[in-house]
FIDO-166263 format. One record per residue (C-alpha): residue in one letter; x, z, y. Coordinates in nm, 4 decimals. Example, Ala and Ser with C-alpha at 12.3 -4.5 7.8 and 13.67 -1.06 7.14 Angstrom:
FIDO-166263
> A  1.2300  0.7800  -0.4500;
> S  1.3670  0.7140  -0.1060;
END
This chain:
FIDO-166263
> M  16.7838  -5.6180  -8.5747;
> E  16.4915  -5.6904  -8.3331;
> E  16.7100  -5.5947  -8.0299;
> H  17.0002  -5.8138  -8.1450;
> L  17.0681  -6.1739  -8.0526;
> T  17.2128  -6.4213  -8.2958;
> V  17.5426  -6.5825  -8.2225;
> G  17.3752  -6.9176  -8.1633;
> R  17.1277  -6.7693  -7.9135;
> V  17.4068  -6.5867  -7.7283;
> A  17.6129  -6.9033  -7.7063;
> E  17.3137  -7.0916  -7.5737;
> L  17.2362  -6.8289  -7.3085;
> A  17.5971  -6.7860  -7.2011;
> G  17.6831  -7.1523  -7.1846;
> V  17.9757  -7.1189  -7.4262;
> S  18.0417  -7.2541  -7.7769;
> V  17.9796  -7.0572  -8.0955;
> R  18.3454  -7.1284  -8.1719;
> T  18.4484  -6.9396  -7.8505;
> L  18.2420  -6.6367  -7.9595;
> H  18.3990  -6.6463  -8.3052;
> H  18.7422  -6.6515  -8.1400;
> Y  18.6565  -6.3518  -7.9251;
> D  18.5518  -6.1667  -8.2372;
> E  18.8692  -6.2583  -8.4244;
> I  19.0996  -6.1392  -8.1474;
> G  18.8981  -5.8184  -8.0993;
> L  18.7734  -5.9013  -7.7505;
> V  18.3982  -5.8919  -7.8244;
> H  18.2919  -5.7697  -8.1722;
> P  17.9259  -5.8326  -8.2569;
> S  17.8041  -5.4988  -8.3916;
> A  17.5699  -5.6268  -8.6608;
> R  17.4989  -5.9104  -8.9023;
> T  17.1741  -6.0875  -8.9769;
> L  17.0266  -6.0897  -9.3309;
> S  17.1935  -6.4305  -9.3669;
> G  17.5291  -6.2862  -9.2708;
> Y  17.5547  -6.4318  -8.9205;
> R  17.6961  -6.2407  -8.6277;
> A  17.4349  -6.0527  -8.4191;
> Y  17.4879  -5.9010  -8.0733;
> S  17.3389  -5.5795  -7.9481;
> P  17.2622  -5.5105  -7.5761;
> D  17.5968  -5.3275  -7.5429;
> D  17.7709  -5.6270  -7.7017;
> V  17.6099  -5.8638  -7.4603;
> E  17.7029  -5.6421  -7.1609;
> R  18.0707  -5.6524  -7.2720;
> L  18.0517  -6.0261  -7.3249;
> R  17.9044  -6.0697  -6.9784;
> E  18.2062  -5.8884  -6.8295;
> V  18.4512  -6.0895  -7.0368;
> L  18.3001  -6.4234  -6.9343;
> A  18.2828  -6.3188  -6.5689;
> Y  18.6502  -6.2265  -6.5582;
> R  18.7455  -6.5360  -6.7491;
> R  18.5632  -6.7580  -6.5004;
> L  18.7499  -6.5851  -6.2235;
> G  19.0717  -6.7048  -6.3843;
> F  19.1929  -6.3971  -6.5711;
> G  19.3814  -6.4501  -6.8942;
> L  19.2560  -6.3090  -7.2210;
> R  19.5074  -6.0209  -7.2272;
> E  19.4158  -5.9280  -6.8642;
> V  19.0440  -5.9435  -6.9526;
> A  19.1017  -5.7171  -7.2547;
> D  19.2872  -5.4587  -7.0390;
> L  19.0059  -5.4680  -6.7829;
> V  18.7089  -5.4313  -7.0189;
> D  18.8847  -5.1709  -7.2364;
> D  18.9625  -4.9415  -6.9386;
> P  18.7980  -4.6085  -7.0390;
> N  18.7626  -4.5120  -6.6692;
> T  18.5542  -4.8145  -6.5764;
> D  18.1836  -4.8327  -6.6527;
> A  17.9447  -5.1277  -6.6296;
> V  17.8487  -5.0538  -6.2689;
> T  18.2110  -5.0337  -6.1623;
> H  18.2758  -5.3688  -6.3312;
> L  17.9835  -5.5222  -6.1424;
> H  18.1153  -5.3897  -5.8077;
> R  18.4610  -5.5232  -5.8878;
> L  18.3301  -5.8602  -5.9949;
> R  18.1214  -5.8868  -5.6841;
> S  18.4214  -5.8189  -5.4607;
> L  18.6309  -6.0759  -5.6452;
> L  18.3556  -6.3378  -5.6179;
> L  18.3162  -6.2718  -5.2459;
> E  18.6879  -6.3121  -5.1980;
> Q  18.6707  -6.6394  -5.4000;
> R  18.3832  -6.7566  -5.1854;
> D  18.5811  -6.6872  -4.8647;
> R  18.8725  -6.8846  -5.0058;
> A  18.6385  -7.1742  -5.0831;
> A  18.4941  -7.1593  -4.7298;
> A  18.8475  -7.1643  -4.5905;
> T  18.9244  -7.4716  -4.8048;
> V  18.6085  -7.6472  -4.6775;
> T  18.7082  -7.5661  -4.3177;
> A  19.0540  -7.7129  -4.3703;
> I  18.9027  -8.0306  -4.5312;
> D  18.6531  -8.0670  -4.2447;
> R  18.9394  -8.0524  -3.9964;
> E  19.1201  -8.3304  -4.1777;
> L  18.8060  -8.5406  -4.1983;
> T  18.7611  -8.5033  -3.8242;
> A  19.1226  -8.5989  -3.7667;
> R  19.0921  -8.9034  -3.9948;
> A  18.7756  -9.0135  -3.8127;
> M  18.9805  -9.0104  -3.4944;
> G  19.2514  -9.2174  -3.6518;
> I  19.4920  -8.9241  -3.6872;
> R  19.6806  -8.8895  -4.0076;
> T  19.7742  -8.5314  -4.0957;
> T  20.1308  -8.4455  -4.2019;
> P  20.2226  -8.3894  -4.5637;
> E  20.2669  -8.0200  -4.4973;
> E  19.9144  -7.9939  -4.3561;
> Q  19.7727  -8.1878  -4.6505;
> L  19.9331  -7.9552  -4.9028;
> K  19.8053  -7.6463  -4.7237;
> V  19.4489  -7.7498  -4.8125;
> F  19.5049  -7.6348  -5.1676;
> G  19.8230  -7.4325  -5.1441;
> A  19.8746  -7.0588  -5.1325;
> Q  19.9350  -7.0817  -4.7573;
> L  19.5758  -7.1903  -4.6845;
> Y  19.4026  -6.8555  -4.6877;
> E  19.6948  -6.7012  -4.5015;
> A  19.6584  -6.9671  -4.2308;
> I  19.2862  -6.9159  -4.1986;
> G  19.3201  -6.5406  -4.2305;
> S  19.5784  -6.5279  -3.9554;
> A  19.2851  -6.5464  -3.7123;
> Y  19.1915  -6.1960  -3.8145;
> P  19.4963  -6.0060  -3.6876;
> A  19.5161  -6.2433  -3.3926;
> T  19.1662  -6.1645  -3.2643;
> R  19.0755  -5.8373  -3.4338;
> R  19.2668  -5.5621  -3.2546;
> T  19.2088  -5.1946  -3.1894;
> E  18.9847  -5.1500  -2.8868;
> P  19.1309  -4.8391  -2.7205;
> R  18.7994  -4.7159  -2.5757;
> I  18.6267  -4.7290  -2.9129;
> A  18.9355  -4.5902  -3.0827;
> A  18.9245  -4.2890  -2.8505;
> R  18.5701  -4.2165  -2.9653;
> I  18.6632  -4.2452  -3.3327;
> W  18.9772  -4.0372  -3.3047;
> E  18.7968  -3.7661  -3.1064;
> A  18.5329  -3.7510  -3.3795;
> L  18.8092  -3.6938  -3.6372;
> G  18.8627  -3.3569  -3.4685;
> D  19.1669  -3.1597  -3.5884;
> A  19.1901  -3.3483  -3.9231;
> R  19.5502  -3.3992  -4.0251;
> T  19.4943  -3.6043  -4.3410;
> V  19.2687  -3.9030  -4.3040;
> L  19.1387  -4.1575  -4.5592;
> N  19.0571  -4.4981  -4.4024;
> V  18.8144  -4.6792  -4.6343;
> G  18.7706  -5.0545  -4.5992;
> A  19.0893  -5.0399  -4.3915;
> G  19.1526  -5.4135  -4.3551;
> T  19.4703  -5.4781  -4.1595;
> G  19.4796  -5.1184  -4.0244;
> S  19.2984  -5.1326  -3.6928;
> Y  19.1840  -4.7959  -3.5614;
> E  19.4101  -4.5957  -3.7924;
> P  19.5208  -4.2927  -3.5837;
> P  19.8997  -4.3026  -3.5345;
> D  19.9409  -3.9228  -3.5083;
> R  19.7883  -3.8268  -3.8466;
> E  19.8689  -3.8696  -4.2109;
> V  19.6628  -4.1753  -4.3111;
> T  19.5892  -4.3134  -4.6575;
> A  19.4163  -4.6564  -4.6566;
> V  19.1758  -4.8077  -4.9118;
> E  19.1215  -5.1869  -4.9135;
> P  18.9869  -5.3943  -5.2056;
> S  19.0954  -5.7342  -5.0671;
> A  19.4504  -5.8431  -5.1569;
> V  19.4382  -6.0911  -4.8645;
> M  19.3673  -5.8134  -4.6135;
> R  19.6234  -5.5805  -4.7706;
> A  19.8871  -5.8488  -4.7350;
> Q  19.8213  -5.8686  -4.3591;
> R  19.8821  -5.5016  -4.2953;
> P  20.1787  -5.4720  -4.0556;
> P  20.5131  -5.3175  -4.1466;
> G  20.4975  -4.9407  -4.1157;
> A  20.1209  -4.9248  -4.1724;
> A  19.9767  -4.6391  -4.3806;
> P  20.0069  -4.6716  -4.7595;
> C  19.7136  -4.8725  -4.8953;
> V  19.5357  -4.8342  -5.2296;
> A  19.3383  -5.1199  -5.3952;
> A  18.9954  -4.9642  -5.4564;
> S  18.6321  -4.9956  -5.3539;
> A  18.4356  -4.7547  -5.1364;
> E  18.1802  -4.6883  -5.4121;
> C  18.4484  -4.5569  -5.6526;
> L  18.7257  -4.3830  -5.4599;
> P  19.0181  -4.2758  -5.6892;
> F  19.0533  -3.9321  -5.5246;
> A  18.9440  -3.5796  -5.6157;
> D  18.6709  -3.3936  -5.4292;
> Q  18.7682  -3.2826  -5.0795;
> S  19.1098  -3.4464  -5.0992;
> F  19.1235  -3.5177  -4.7253;
> D  19.0453  -3.3438  -4.4025;
> A  18.8489  -3.6538  -4.2890;
> A  18.7397  -3.9955  -4.4131;
> M  18.6761  -4.2868  -4.1750;
> A  18.5246  -4.6332  -4.2139;
> V  18.5334  -4.8832  -3.9275;
> S  18.3262  -5.2024  -3.9189;
> T  18.3268  -5.2282  -4.2976;
> V  18.0110  -5.0723  -4.4429;
> H  17.8239  -5.4076  -4.4168;
> H  18.0742  -5.5475  -4.6678;
> W  18.0094  -5.2820  -4.9309;
> P  17.7919  -5.3786  -5.2295;
> D  17.6205  -5.0330  -5.2183;
> P  17.6516  -4.8780  -4.8684;
> I  17.4798  -4.5505  -4.9555;
> A  17.6978  -4.4949  -5.2626;
> G  18.0062  -4.5658  -5.0552;
> L  17.9019  -4.3222  -4.7832;
> R  17.8379  -4.0551  -5.0413;
> E  18.1866  -4.1103  -5.1793;
> L  18.3305  -4.0569  -4.8313;
> K  18.1419  -3.7292  -4.8154;
> R  18.2732  -3.6335  -5.1610;
> V  18.6394  -3.6847  -5.0885;
> A  18.6589  -3.5448  -4.7357;
> R  18.5365  -3.2461  -4.5350;
> R  18.4601  -3.4626  -4.2313;
> V  18.3239  -3.8202  -4.2176;
> V  18.3385  -4.0706  -3.9286;
> V  18.1795  -4.4147  -3.9658;
> F  18.1593  -4.6964  -3.7083;
> T  17.8740  -4.9241  -3.8142;
> Y  17.5627  -5.1081  -3.7059;
> D  17.1951  -5.0112  -3.6694;
> A  16.9525  -5.2774  -3.7890;
> S  16.6543  -5.0447  -3.8273;
> T  16.5375  -5.0188  -3.4624;
> T  16.2280  -5.2199  -3.3822;
> G  16.3276  -5.5501  -3.2184;
> W  16.6913  -5.5068  -3.3106;
> L  16.7448  -5.8839  -3.3532;
> Q  16.6389  -5.9414  -2.9912;
> R  16.8890  -5.7082  -2.8243;
> F  17.1770  -5.9543  -2.8531;
> W  17.1302  -6.3003  -2.7027;
> L  17.3424  -6.4656  -2.9719;
> T  17.1113  -6.3599  -3.2547;
> R  16.8005  -6.3886  -3.0452;
> D  16.8534  -6.7424  -2.9158;
> Y  17.1068  -6.9116  -3.1406;
> L  17.1574  -6.7419  -3.4760;
> P  16.8304  -6.5971  -3.6207;
> E  16.9896  -6.6360  -3.9661;
> F  17.1765  -6.3133  -3.8921;
> A  16.8577  -6.1281  -3.9882;
> D  16.8863  -6.2615  -4.3454;
> L  17.2281  -6.1078  -4.3804;
> L  17.0855  -5.7585  -4.3356;
> V  16.7904  -5.7833  -4.5755;
> G  16.8015  -5.4618  -4.7712;
> W  17.0458  -5.3047  -4.5341;
> P  16.9914  -4.9256  -4.5287;
> S  16.8336  -4.7718  -4.2224;
> L  17.0304  -4.5607  -3.9784;
> A  16.8448  -4.2585  -4.1067;
> D  16.9439  -4.3391  -4.4654;
> M  17.3099  -4.3760  -4.3662;
> T  17.3260  -4.0542  -4.1625;
> R  17.1455  -3.8715  -4.4457;
> A  17.4004  -3.9963  -4.6990;
> I  17.6792  -3.8148  -4.5133;
> G  17.4683  -3.5290  -4.3760;
> G  17.5503  -3.6180  -4.0189;
> S  17.4206  -3.7680  -3.6968;
> A  17.4505  -4.0975  -3.5097;
> E  17.5732  -4.1686  -3.1581;
> P  17.5450  -4.5011  -2.9751;
> V  17.8691  -4.6814  -2.8912;
> L  17.8606  -4.9151  -2.5847;
> I  18.0713  -5.2296  -2.6009;
> P  18.2904  -5.2875  -2.2897;
> W  18.2594  -5.6306  -2.1383;
> D  18.6343  -5.6928  -2.1940;
> C  18.6426  -5.5526  -2.5514;
> T  18.9786  -5.6407  -2.7128;
> D  18.8476  -5.6222  -3.0712;
> G  18.6884  -5.9544  -3.1522;
> F  18.3993  -5.8346  -3.3709;
> F  18.0703  -6.0213  -3.3684;
> E  17.9172  -5.8663  -3.0546;
> A  18.2449  -5.8215  -2.8616;
> H  18.2062  -6.1301  -2.6405;
> W  17.8561  -6.0511  -2.5158;
> R  17.9591  -6.1223  -2.1543;
> R  18.2043  -6.3993  -2.2410;
> P  17.9789  -6.6467  -2.4246;
> E  18.2347  -6.9331  -2.4087;
> S  18.4496  -6.7346  -2.6552;
> Y  18.2014  -6.8110  -2.9349;
> L  18.2902  -7.1790  -2.8998;
> D  18.6431  -7.0946  -3.0162;
> E  18.6703  -7.1465  -3.3920;
> H  18.9561  -6.8893  -3.4203;
> V  18.7234  -6.6280  -3.2765;
> R  18.4490  -6.7202  -3.5217;
> R  18.6786  -6.7341  -3.8256;
> A  18.7737  -6.3674  -3.7772;
> V  18.4089  -6.2613  -3.8104;
> S  18.2433  -6.2718  -4.1521;
> V  17.8972  -6.3430  -4.0032;
> W  17.9834  -6.7023  -3.9385;
> T  18.1044  -6.7708  -4.2922;
> R  17.8014  -6.5933  -4.4436;
> V  17.5369  -6.7881  -4.2449;
> G  17.6901  -7.1136  -4.3607;
> P  17.8374  -7.4148  -4.1760;
> Q  17.5062  -7.5771  -4.0824;
> A  17.3692  -7.2686  -3.9034;
> E  17.7095  -7.2091  -3.7409;
> Q  17.7410  -7.5631  -3.6071;
> R  17.3840  -7.5698  -3.4819;
> A  17.4359  -7.2373  -3.2966;
> V  17.7642  -7.3542  -3.1433;
> N  17.6212  -7.6842  -3.0309;
> M  17.3143  -7.5176  -2.8732;
> L  17.5298  -7.2597  -2.6956;
> R  17.7709  -7.5276  -2.5706;
> D  17.4786  -7.7256  -2.4248;
> D  17.3210  -7.4187  -2.2627;
> L  17.6499  -7.3186  -2.1046;
> S  17.6968  -7.6690  -1.9686;
> C  17.3564  -7.6944  -1.8139;
> G  17.3352  -7.3336  -1.6870;
> R  17.0537  -7.2318  -1.9163;
> W  17.2571  -6.9476  -2.0713;
> A  17.3447  -6.8048  -1.7303;
> E  16.9768  -6.8188  -1.6183;
> R  16.8552  -6.6421  -1.9341;
> N  17.1233  -6.3751  -1.9245;
> R  17.1836  -6.3289  -1.5509;
> D  17.1296  -5.9492  -1.5822;
> L  17.4374  -5.9170  -1.8084;
> V  17.6845  -6.0132  -1.5375;
> A  17.6452  -5.6835  -1.3593;
> L  17.6991  -5.4711  -1.6726;
> D  18.0373  -5.3182  -1.7600;
> A  17.9202  -5.2194  -2.1097;
> A  17.6277  -5.3085  -2.3351;
> E  17.4244  -5.1256  -2.5994;
> L  17.4010  -5.3709  -2.8877;
> G  17.3345  -5.1433  -3.1801;
> L  17.6792  -5.0168  -3.2700;
> R  17.6748  -4.6564  -3.3893;
> L  17.9249  -4.3806  -3.4671;
> L  17.8104  -4.1669  -3.7595;
> V  17.9692  -3.8242  -3.7677;
> A  17.9377  -3.5481  -4.0270;
END
């Protein structure tokens, strides 16, 4: 009994009532596996782990029957539950950030004496909100043909391709049989008509047998994975060839190579704390890394894409399609935007970065991993 917790202690730690725990026991959701000498319910470490999963899903809005189905799934272990919960919480956070953005817009309008329409007011909390904010993604995140050519060439003669973290489908080769994997329902909903079939799953736990595909690809997504190394190993498991477009944050002075992170957004470094080195990532797939230069007129609006068009970063639609800005928080974002706007106005940016004007492409740490 020393490893068991009493029902009162569990209720105290979990922030729920004893009555709630009794109810979970009665409906078979969480059975305490032991009793104290006085006859009270007692919870083992395994019981507590199951309760943790139940409470997490409940707080995400799942009904009791849905929760029971999730925690009773024999094919899902504790680690898989944690990965799933993390993805759901990140999606919830993004929705909250979108709501804050919409509210901030209305506050700005009100301060200027502008009253928003009833339709706009309802969108703040309606189902259309995230779609409206998320529409910036397909509008600004497109396939860059020069980068696509590198990725498709690296796929070699593969006929069947798994695209992991597929998002809205950018960079999926049109002349091959593609299967997509995307955990976010919001992103899946934005895939265009005729796009490859898409499976709801995470990179760390792909629902495919070993060597199911000729090749597996992952484009600008590894930084979203809870466990990048585990995800890369999964790509290697399910495919004979692996192609990954990602970012190298292990080179000395990497934060200084891009003027935006160097001069305006040092918080970017905090986002990559614990990020695996390039050597670790290439080792996970048993491959090698090649630098990918970014053309000055890159059509895919990822974070570094506008390196020679700094005024683009003043456009909120451009920023909303890049997760970096949401992750650093509104204060860091607004400070960086204000500083950049001032430096562009007075010519300070042009003076600091005058060497960039002559470049047609820049090396900013993007890498193509091939195995």
